[in-house]
N, C-alpha and C positions, 0 to 999 in steps of 0.2 A: 504494500500500500504506500503510495507516494503522498507526500504532504505538500501543500502549496507554500512556497517560500514566502517569508514575510517581506513585503516590498521595502526596498531600501529608502530611508528617509532622505529627502533632498536637503542639501546644505542650506542654511539660512544665509541669504544674500542681502545686500543693502536695498536693492529694489523691492524685495519681498517685505522687508521691515517697513519701508515707506508706504507700501500698499495696504498693510494690515489695518491701520485706522479706518481707511475708506471701506473696508469690509466689515468693520465693527468688531474686529478681533483685537483683544488686548495683548500687549507685548509683555512677556515675563522675563525680567532680568534679575540675575543673582550674582553676588560676588563669589569668587573662588580663588584660591591661592596655590593649589597644588594639583598634581595630575589626577589623583584618585577622586577627590571631591568634584573636580571639573567633569570627569567622566560620568559620575553619578548624576550631577545636575543636568548634563546633556541628555542622558538616558531618560530622565524624568520629564523632558520636554521643555526645558528652559531654552528660550530662543537666543538670549544674549547673556554671555558671561563676562563680567567685569573683573579684571584683576585690579582691584582698588588699592589706593594707597592707605586705605583702612587697615591693610596688613600691618602697618606700623603699630596700631593699637591692639588688634586681635591676635597677631602672630608674634610681634616683637615686644609687646608689653609697654609701648610708649603711651604717654598721656595725650598726645595729639599726632596728627599725620605729618606735621611740619618737618621732623627730622628724617623722614624716609628718603632714601637716596635713589638716584636713577639706576644704579647697579642693582639694588634690591628689586626694583620694579622689573628690570630686565630678567633677573633670575626667576622670579615668580611667573612672569609672562611665559618664559620658556617652559617652565614646569607644566603650566596649564595647557599650553599649545601641544606639548608632547603627550599629555594625557588624552586630549581630544583626538589627536592623530592615532594613537594606539587603539582607542575605542571606536575609531571611525566616526567620530562625533560630527555633528552638524551645526552646532551653535556658532553664532557670530561672536568674535572675541575682541573685547575692548581693553586697552591698557591705559591706566592713569599716568599722566605726566605729573611727577611729584613737584612739590614746592621747590623753587629755585632752578628748575630745569627748563623754563620757558619764559621767565620774566625779563631776562636781560636784553634779548633781541629776538627778532623773527628767525634769525639764523641759528640762534641757540635752540629755539623751539623746533626747528627743522632737524637739527642734529639729534635732539632727544627723541623726537617722534620716530626718526629713522632707526634709532636703537631699539625701540619697542616694536616697530613693524618688522624689523629683521629678526626679532625674537619670536615672532609669530602673531602679534596683534594684527587685526584687520582694520582697526580704528583706534584713535587716541582720544582721550578725554582731558579737557583742561577747564579750570575753574574761573568764573568771573566774567563780567561784561565790561563795556567801555573800551579800555585799551586792548583787550583781547580780540576785539573784532578784526583788526587788521592782521593779527597773528593767525586767526582762523582762516581768513581769506588767503593768506600766504601759503598755508599748509594745503588747503584744498586745491589751490591752483597747481600744486606740485603733486597731486594725486594721492594725498593722504586724507582719508575720511576723518571727520572730527565730530565728537560729541561734546556739546557745550554743557555748562553746569552753572545754574543761577540759584538765587535764594541764599540759604545757608551754605557757605563755602568753607568747609572745615580747615583748609590750608590757611585761611585768614581769620580763624575764629577769634584770635586775640583782638584784631581790629574791629570785629563785629560786636565785641563785648560779651562773648560767650555763645552757647548753643541756644539761639533764640529764633523764633519765627521771623522771617524777613518779608518785606512787602506790605506791612500793615500801614494803613493810612493812605490817603489819596496821593500824596507826593511820592511816597516810597513805591506804591503800586505802579504809578505812571512811569517812574524811572526803570523799574524792573521790566515793564512791558516794552519800553523803548529799547532796552538792551537786548531783550529776547528777539525782537523784530530785526535788529541790526545783525545779530548773530546768524539768524536764518538767512538774511540777505547776503551775508558773507560766505554762506555755503555750509554751515553746520547742518548735519543730517539727523542728529538726535539731540535732545536737550533734557538733561536731568534738572528737575525742579525740586529742591530740597527745602522742607520746612517753609513752604509758601502757603498762605491761606487758601483753603479749598476752592472758594469761589473765584479767586484770582487765577489759580492754576487751571481751572476749567475754562475760564475766559481765554487765557493764553493758548490753551490747547486748541480751541476753536479758531483762533486767529492765525496760528502757525500751521498753515496748510502744507508746507514743504518740509517740516521738521517735527516729527512726532515727539511728544513730551513723555518723559519717564518720571513718575513721581516717587518721592520718598518723604512721608510725613506731610503730603500735600493733597490729601483727599483722593477720591475715586474718579475724579473727572479728567485725569490725564490719560494719555494713550497707552500707558503701560506703568508697571511698578518695578521697583528695585528694593531689595533689602540686603543688608550685610549678612552673609551666610551664618556666621557665628551667632548673631542676634536671633535669627529665626529658628536656630537649633537649640536655643537656650544655653549656649556655651560661651557666655560673654564675661568680660571683666568690667566692673564698675556699674554705673547707672545705665539703665535701658530706656530708650525713648518710649513714650506712651503709645506711639503708633505701631510699635513692633508687636507681632503676634508670634508666640512660641508654637511653631508647627510640629515640633518634635513631641510635644506633650501627649498627643493622641495618636502618634504614628508608631508603627512597628519597627521602623528603622530609618536611616538617613534618606534613602531613596524614596521611601513612602512620604517622608516629611516634605521632600522637594516636590513630589507629585501633588501633595495636598496644597502646597503653595501655588504651584502653577494652576491647578484647578480653581483655587479661590480667586486668583487674579483674573483668569479667563471669565469666570462667572460673575465677577463683580462683588463677590462676597468679601473680598479684601481689597482695599482697606474699608473701614467704616468712617464716614465723615464725622469728625468731632473735633474738639480742641486738640490741636497737635502741639505738644510741648514736651520738653525734656523733664 
């Protein structure tokens, strides 16, 4: 008796990610920092894996992401890319540009992005608006896909006065919206909105027709969601943001927890719109 082989999953591509919001399908993004967890996340249906500089806090025990080096990001990006390759993974891989690796000049940003792309990333992420717009344009013009990041930007948490919701008030919301539009116009293909009021995040999602938004602590109105893997597995150090859900609590294992997260994002069961605070 012969069995019908399981159809091979198609790799997630940038055009597919850009088409998902139009189809009404949410994008599930999750961080990963090594080969094994990356393969499990991919098998569970996570479309985008982010090698976040959050590794400084969850892997290295640092109090912020600021000290994370480009070499550390290169190493962990290589590990994740290798895990996806061995598991014949299909997820889209994004690497964080760490603090100090893109602020000095566009040329510095290009060098740092090249390091991560050569390590296996398919896209790089950088934080902030305003001055970053031309850096994004510079990278995109040279064939490097970019994910922008607005709202709470952990690399500059000291300047922001701590882990606080960003974009509150008319003036702050207008500035954030202007920065988001400028980044889209510069060529950013994805945009993380972190700790932004849910109503504002939903409005920006509707306005950014060429740049799907990925929320974290920004309500359910974004085109997708991202969480730090350690947080959603209940394996964290220090305080946990109120918007985080422990998907491991009712799961039989890590892969099941990842699948529950993906299902909750897709169905809209996660997150719940409420006060998002640390």
